C-alpha positions as CSV (number, residue, x, y, z in Angstrom):
1,M,0.0,0.1,0.0
2,A,2.5,2.4,0.9
3,S,4.2,2.5,-2.5
4,Q,1.1,4.0,-4.1
5,L,1.1,7.0,-1.5
6,I,2.7,10.1,-1.8
7,K,4.0,11.8,1.2
8,R,2.0,14.8,2.3
9,D,4.9,16.9,3.7
10,A,2.7,19.9,4.7
11,Y,0.8,17.6,7.0
12,V,3.6,15.3,8.2
13,N,5.7,18.4,9.2
14,K,3.2,19.8,11.3
15,L,3.4,16.8,13.4
16,K,7.3,16.2,13.6
17,D,7.8,18.3,16.9
18,Y,5.1,16.6,18.5
19,V,6.2,12.7,17.7
20,N,7.2,11.1,21.1
21,T,5.3,13.6,23.2
22,D,2.0,13.0,25.5
23,F,0.2,15.2,22.8
24,V,-2.8,13.1,21.4
25,K,-2.4,13.9,17.4
26,V,-5.8,14.2,15.7
27,Y,-6.5,14.3,12.1
28,I,-10.0,15.3,11.3
29,G,-11.4,15.9,8.0
30,I,-14.0,14.7,5.3
31,R,-14.3,11.0,4.9
32,R,-11.7,9.7,2.3
33,S,-9.6,12.8,2.2
34,G,-6.5,10.7,2.8
35,K,-6.4,10.7,6.9
36,T,-5.6,7.1,6.7
37,S,-2.8,7.7,4.1
38,L,-1.5,10.3,6.4
39,M,-1.3,8.0,9.2
40,Y,0.8,5.5,7.0
41,N,3.0,8.4,6.2
42,I,3.6,8.7,9.9
43,I,4.3,5.2,10.4
44,D,6.9,5.4,7.4
45,E,8.6,8.3,9.2
46,L,8.9,6.0,12.6
47,K,10.2,3.2,11.0
48,L,12.9,5.5,9.5
49,M,13.7,6.9,13.0
50,G,14.4,2.9,14.1
51,V,11.1,1.9,15.8
52,N,10.4,-1.7,15.7
53,E,7.1,-2.7,13.7
54,E,5.9,-4.6,16.7
55,N,5.5,-1.3,18.6
56,I,3.1,0.1,16.0
57,I,-0.3,-0.7,16.4
58,F,-2.7,0.3,13.6
59,I,-6.5,-0.1,13.9
60,S,-9.0,0.9,11.4
61,F,-12.2,0.6,12.7
62,E,-13.8,0.7,9.0
63,S,-11.8,-2.8,8.5
64,R,-13.2,-6.0,8.3
65,E,-10.7,-7.0,11.0
66,Y,-11.8,-4.5,13.6
67,A,-15.5,-3.9,12.5
68,Y,-16.9,-5.9,15.6
69,I,-15.4,-3.3,18.0
70,D,-18.3,-1.4,19.4
71,N,-17.4,0.1,22.6
72,S,-14.4,1.2,24.7
73,Q,-14.3,-2.3,26.7
74,Q,-13.7,-4.4,23.6
75,L,-11.2,-1.8,22.7
76,D,-9.4,-1.7,25.9
77,E,-9.1,-5.6,26.0
78,I,-7.3,-5.5,22.4
79,I,-4.9,-2.6,23.4
80,F,-3.8,-4.3,26.5
81,N,-3.4,-7.6,25.2
82,K,-1.3,-6.2,22.2
83,T,0.9,-4.0,24.3
84,E,1.3,-6.5,27.5
85,N,4.6,-7.7,26.5
86,L,6.3,-4.8,24.5
87,E,8.8,-2.8,25.7
88,G,9.8,0.8,25.1
89,T,7.1,3.5,23.6
90,V,4.3,1.9,21.9
91,Y,2.6,3.9,18.8
92,L,-1.2,3.4,18.6
93,F,-3.0,4.6,15.5
94,F,-6.8,4.8,15.5
95,D,-8.3,5.4,12.2
96,E,-12.2,6.7,12.4
97,I,-12.2,6.5,16.1
98,Q,-15.7,8.3,16.4
99,Q,-17.3,4.8,15.8
100,V,-16.2,3.2,18.9
101,K,-18.7,4.5,21.9
102,G,-16.7,5.8,25.0
103,W,-13.7,6.1,23.0
104,E,-12.6,9.3,25.0
105,K,-11.9,7.5,28.3
106,S,-10.1,4.8,26.6
107,I,-7.5,7.3,25.0
108,N,-6.9,9.0,28.1
109,T,-6.6,5.6,30.1
110,Y,-3.9,4.5,27.4
111,R,-1.9,8.0,28.1
112,V,-1.8,7.3,32.0
113,S,-1.3,3.5,31.8
114,I,1.1,2.9,28.7
115,D,4.2,4.3,27.5
116,C,2.7,5.3,24.4
117,D,2.3,8.1,21.6
118,I,-1.6,8.3,20.3
119,Y,-2.7,9.2,16.8
120,L,-6.4,9.5,15.7
121,T,-8.4,10.3,12.8
122,G,-12.1,11.3,12.6
123,S,-14.7,12.4,10.1
124,N,-16.7,14.6,12.4
125,S,-15.8,18.2,13.4
126,K,-17.0,17.9,16.8
127,L,-14.8,15.0,17.6
128,L,-13.0,17.0,20.2
129,S,-15.8,19.1,21.4
130,G,-16.8,17.2,24.2
131,E,-15.3,14.6,26.9
132,L,-11.9,14.1,25.3
133,A,-11.2,17.9,25.1
134,T,-12.1,18.1,29.0
135,L,-10.0,14.9,30.0
136,L,-6.9,16.1,27.8
137,T,-6.9,19.7,29.1
138,G,-5.2,21.2,25.8
139,R,-2.6,18.1,25.6
140,Y,-3.8,17.5,21.8
141,L,-2.9,18.5,18.4
142,T,-5.7,19.0,15.8
143,I,-4.9,19.0,12.3
144,N,-7.4,19.6,9.4
145,V,-7.1,17.1,6.4
146,Y,-8.4,18.4,3.2
147,P,-8.6,16.4,0.0
148,F,-5.3,16.9,-2.4
149,S,-4.3,20.3,-3.3
150,F,-3.4,21.0,-7.0
151,K,0.3,20.7,-5.8
152,E,-0.5,17.4,-4.3
153,F,-2.5,16.3,-7.3
154,L,0.6,16.8,-9.7
155,Q,2.8,15.3,-7.2
156,Y,0.5,12.2,-7.3
157,K,0.4,12.0,-11.2
158,N,4.3,12.6,-11.4
159,E,5.4,10.2,-8.6
160,I,2.7,7.4,-8.7
161,E,1.7,7.6,-12.5
162,G,5.0,8.6,-13.9
163,M,3.8,11.7,-15.7
164,E,5.9,14.3,-16.9
165,L,5.2,18.0,-15.7
166,T,5.4,20.3,-18.3
167,K,3.6,23.7,-18.8
168,D,1.3,22.0,-21.3
169,S,0.7,18.8,-19.2
170,I,0.1,21.1,-16.1
171,N,-2.6,23.1,-18.0
172,K,-4.3,20.1,-18.9
173,L,-4.2,18.5,-15.3
174,Y,-5.5,21.8,-14.1
175,D,-8.8,21.2,-16.2
176,D,-9.0,17.6,-14.9
177,Y,-8.6,19.1,-11.3
178,F,-11.1,21.8,-11.9
179,N,-13.6,19.4,-13.1
180,F,-13.2,16.3,-10.5
181,G,-11.2,17.9,-7.5
182,G,-8.8,16.3,-5.4
183,M,-10.1,13.3,-3.5
184,P,-7.4,10.9,-3.6
185,G,-9.4,7.5,-4.3
186,I,-10.5,8.8,-7.6
187,L,-7.2,10.0,-9.1
188,S,-6.2,6.2,-10.3
189,L,-9.9,6.0,-12.2
190,G,-9.6,5.9,-16.1
191,S,-12.9,7.6,-17.3
192,D,-14.8,10.5,-16.2
193,E,-17.7,8.6,-15.8
194,F,-15.9,6.4,-13.3
195,R,-14.7,9.4,-11.5
196,K,-18.2,10.6,-11.3
197,S,-19.6,7.4,-9.9
198,A,-17.0,7.4,-7.2
199,L,-17.6,10.7,-6.1
200,K,-21.4,9.9,-6.0
201,D,-20.6,6.9,-3.7
202,I,-18.5,8.9,-1.4
203,F,-21.3,11.6,-1.4
204,N,-23.7,8.8,-0.3
205,S,-21.1,7.3,2.4
206,I,-21.0,11.0,4.0
207,L,-24.8,11.3,3.7
208,F,-25.5,7.9,5.1
209,E,-22.6,7.0,7.4
210,D,-21.8,10.6,8.9
211,V,-25.3,12.2,8.7
212,V,-28.2,9.6,8.9
213,S,-26.7,7.0,10.9
214,R,-25.1,9.5,13.4
215,F,-28.0,11.9,13.7
216,K,-30.9,9.2,13.4
217,I,-32.3,11.1,10.2
218,K,-35.6,9.8,9.5
219,N,-36.7,12.1,6.3
220,I,-33.9,10.8,4.1
221,D,-35.5,12.2,1.0
222,L,-35.6,15.9,2.6
223,L,-32.0,15.5,3.5
224,Q,-31.1,14.5,0.0
225,R,-33.0,17.5,-1.6
226,F,-31.5,19.8,1.2
227,S,-27.7,18.6,0.2
228,R,-28.7,19.1,-3.5
229,Y,-29.8,22.5,-2.9
230,M,-26.4,23.3,-1.1
231,L,-24.5,21.6,-4.0
232,T,-26.4,24.2,-6.5
233,S,-25.9,27.3,-4.3
234,T,-22.1,27.1,-3.7
235,G,-20.8,30.4,-2.9
236,E,-24.2,32.1,-2.6
237,I,-25.6,33.8,0.6
238,F,-27.2,31.2,2.7
239,S,-30.7,31.8,3.7
240,S,-32.9,28.8,5.3
241,K,-36.0,30.9,4.3
242,S,-35.0,30.9,0.5
243,I,-34.2,27.0,0.9
244,K,-37.8,26.6,2.4
245,N,-39.5,28.3,0.0
246,Y,-37.4,26.4,-2.8
247,L,-38.6,23.0,-1.1
248,K,-42.2,24.6,-0.8
249,G,-42.2,25.3,-4.5
250,N,-41.5,21.4,-5.1
251,N,-44.5,20.5,-2.5
252,I,-42.4,20.1,0.4
253,N,-43.1,21.6,3.5
254,T,-40.6,21.8,6.5
255,S,-39.4,23.9,9.2
256,Q,-36.5,26.2,9.0
257,D,-35.0,24.8,12.5
258,T,-35.0,21.4,10.6
259,L,-33.2,22.9,7.6
260,L,-30.7,24.5,10.1
261,K,-30.1,21.4,11.7
262,Y,-29.6,19.6,8.3
263,N,-27.1,22.7,7.4
264,E,-25.0,22.0,10.7
265,Y,-25.0,18.0,10.1
266,L,-23.4,18.6,6.7
267,K,-20.7,21.1,8.4
268,Q,-20.0,18.7,11.0
269,S,-19.3,15.9,8.5
270,F,-16.9,18.4,6.7
271,F,-19.1,18.0,3.3
272,I,-19.6,21.9,3.4
273,S,-17.7,24.8,5.0
274,K,-19.3,28.3,6.2
275,C,-17.5,31.5,5.1
276,K,-18.9,34.1,7.4
277,C,-19.6,37.7,6.4
278,F,-17.1,40.2,8.0
279,E,-17.1,43.8,8.2
280,L,-14.3,45.6,6.8
281,K,-14.4,48.8,8.3
282,G,-14.9,47.4,11.9
283,K,-12.9,44.3,11.3
284,K,-15.5,41.9,13.0
285,E,-17.7,39.1,11.8
286,M,-21.3,40.0,10.9
287,K,-24.6,38.1,12.4
288,I,-25.8,37.8,8.9
289,L,-25.6,34.4,7.3
290,G,-22.7,33.7,5.2
291,K,-21.8,31.7,2.3
292,Y,-20.9,27.8,2.1
293,Y,-18.4,26.2,-0.1
294,L,-17.6,22.3,-0.6
295,T,-14.5,20.8,0.9
296,D,-14.2,19.4,-2.4
297,H,-15.6,21.1,-5.5
298,G,-15.2,17.8,-7.5
299,F,-18.9,16.8,-5.9
300,H,-20.5,19.6,-7.9
301,H,-19.4,18.2,-11.2
302,A,-20.4,14.7,-10.0
303,L,-23.8,15.6,-8.8
304,I,-25.0,18.6,-10.7
305,E,-25.6,18.3,-14.4
306,D,-25.6,22.0,-15.3
307,N,-22.4,23.0,-13.5
308,I,-20.9,24.6,-16.5
309,L,-23.0,27.7,-15.5
310,K,-21.1,27.9,-12.1
311,V,-17.6,28.1,-13.3
312,T,-17.0,31.3,-11.3
313,K,-18.3,29.8,-8.0
314,I,-16.3,26.5,-8.5
315,L,-13.2,28.7,-8.9
316,E,-14.0,30.6,-5.8
317,N,-14.5,27.2,-4.3
318,I,-11.1,26.2,-5.1
319,V,-9.5,29.3,-3.9
320,Y,-11.4,29.3,-0.7
321,V,-10.1,25.6,0.4
322,E,-6.9,26.6,-0.7
323,L,-6.7,29.7,1.7
324,L,-8.0,27.4,4.2
325,R,-5.1,24.9,3.7
326,R,-2.5,27.7,4.0
327,G,-3.7,28.5,7.3
328,Y,-5.7,31.5,6.7
329,K,-9.0,32.5,8.6
330,V,-11.3,33.2,5.7
331,N,-14.5,35.3,5.4
332,V,-16.6,37.2,3.0
333,G,-15.7,41.1,3.3
334,R,-18.5,43.7,3.4
335,N,-17.4,47.2,2.6
336,P,-19.2,50.4,4.2
337,D,-20.8,50.9,0.8
338,N,-22.1,47.0,0.8
339,T,-19.5,46.1,-2.0
340,E,-18.4,42.8,-1.6
341,V,-14.9,41.4,-1.4
342,D,-14.8,37.5,-2.1
343,F,-12.2,36.6,0.7
344,V,-10.7,38.6,3.7
345,C,-7.9,36.2,4.5
346,E,-6.3,36.8,8.1
347,K,-3.3,35.0,9.6
348,S,-1.2,36.2,12.8
349,G,-3.0,39.6,12.7
350,K,-2.4,40.6,9.1
351,Y,-5.0,40.7,6.5
352,K,-4.9,40.0,2.6
353,Y,-8.0,40.5,0.4
354,V,-8.9,38.2,-2.6
355,Q,-11.1,38.7,-5.2
356,V,-12.0,35.9,-7.7
357,S,-13.1,36.3,-11.5
358,Y,-13.3,33.4,-14.2
359,R,-12.6,36.0,-17.0
360,L,-12.0,39.7,-17.6
361,T,-13.8,40.1,-20.6
362,N,-13.1,44.0,-20.9
363,E,-12.1,47.0,-18.8
364,K,-15.5,47.3,-17.4
365,T,-15.4,43.9,-16.0
366,L,-11.8,44.6,-14.5
367,S,-13.1,47.8,-13.1
368,R,-16.1,46.0,-11.3
369,E,-13.8,43.2,-9.9
370,I,-11.1,45.5,-8.5
371,T,-13.6,48.3,-7.3
372,P,-14.6,46.6,-4.0
373,L,-10.9,46.1,-3.2
374,L,-9.9,49.9,-3.7
375,R,-12.7,50.6,-1.5
376,I,-11.3,48.6,1.6
377,P,-10.6,51.2,4.4
378,D,-7.1,50.0,5.1
379,K,-3.8,49.3,2.6
380,Y,-3.2,45.6,3.2
381,E,-2.5,43.5,0.3
382,S,-5.1,43.1,-2.2
383,I,-5.2,40.2,-4.9
384,L,-7.3,39.4,-8.0
385,I,-7.3,35.8,-9.3
386,T,-8.6,34.8,-12.8
387,T,-7.7,31.9,-15.0
388,E,-6.0,34.4,-17.4
389,D,-2.3,34.6,-18.2
390,H,-2.3,38.4,-19.0
391,D,-1.1,40.5,-16.2
392,F,-4.2,42.6,-15.0
393,S,-2.5,44.2,-12.0
394,K,-3.5,48.0,-11.7
395,D,-4.0,50.6,-8.9
396,G,-1.9,48.5,-6.5
397,V,-4.0,45.5,-6.9
398,K,-2.0,42.3,-7.8
399,H,-3.2,40.0,-10.5
400,L,-2.5,36.2,-10.3
401,N,-3.3,33.5,-12.7
402,I,-5.1,30.4,-10.9
403,I,-2.4,28.0,-11.6
404,D,0.3,30.2,-10.4
405,F,-1.7,30.9,-7.3
406,L,-2.1,27.1,-6.5
407,L,1.5,26.3,-7.3
408,G,2.7,29.2,-5.2
409,D,3.5,29.0,-1.3
410,D,1.2,31.7,-0.5
411,L,-0.5,34.8,-1.6
């Protein structure tokens, strides 16, 4: 299996200072985003450090071997049996730990009772919001895992498939990435139809395993319709009232409370991500509802037939998730005159402003896109990202081609 993996340095490097510490390392992210592979990356690093294989225990609760484990007592029995006669530090890897009832107390028990270094993955954003957070009192490190970035996508094509990366091939691969996204499991599939089918399967597993099963949803048809609405409204201001009216137009009556719950469930499963509105003059988040983007834009192409009409929103989606990968807190910006800036990016107290446009067809379009940036009260850096190669930098606004942005290290 390891031979078919790429090493995701951006994630591995975040952990290096925490190996062999009592911090519990936690990878969280959307199902099938590569969290398991990252565990194998860490295991490879441990072997290079001279750790004996016997001292590395990997348990996936989605594998047939361990699928029967339902509660912490069963898990404790296995772990204490496996570690009983081992000498030195034991490295414990638990994949999709949320499937075990009472797992939090078990993890804390291992920390106290065994000389161990612990790594977890989970597919729910509330994984650390409850008992474990209280038990560990800050002794854990959370790393958000996203599907492949375009850089990682190219790395996979080069290292695993042996593709030569030239300017022409990178441009063609970008088209592929734009259409199908970066979910690691679909990259080896040959045809477009296979990839669409695989993305639909992943979507269904998220819906049924991470939402329906976890939250005991009864009205599955309503959840599916709501999910489709969220897909079609990617990058648009969210309003539970407008969704209710949309469903009512399809002869479906429901409460706004139910829709808000469904929205929260999809967020917790990492299928969607909320981009809140931000007041640029006062530098504070606004209470009005924000926009939602997909954690992987490939789902849009797989599940929505007329997505060609949404190319700008898909481009926004790609930029938004890439900004999150790079460690920015990202909001939608509102100027005092109500003009909108696509993304307000904050890191270490410094801001950058990003506007995204698919194409600038004329001077009027360019003016429309950069005007909100020019009206921002402060003078932090402003960037315009498009698909075009021509440099449209103007009036202090820097222009970037989307591929150059995705292959860069930062804005």
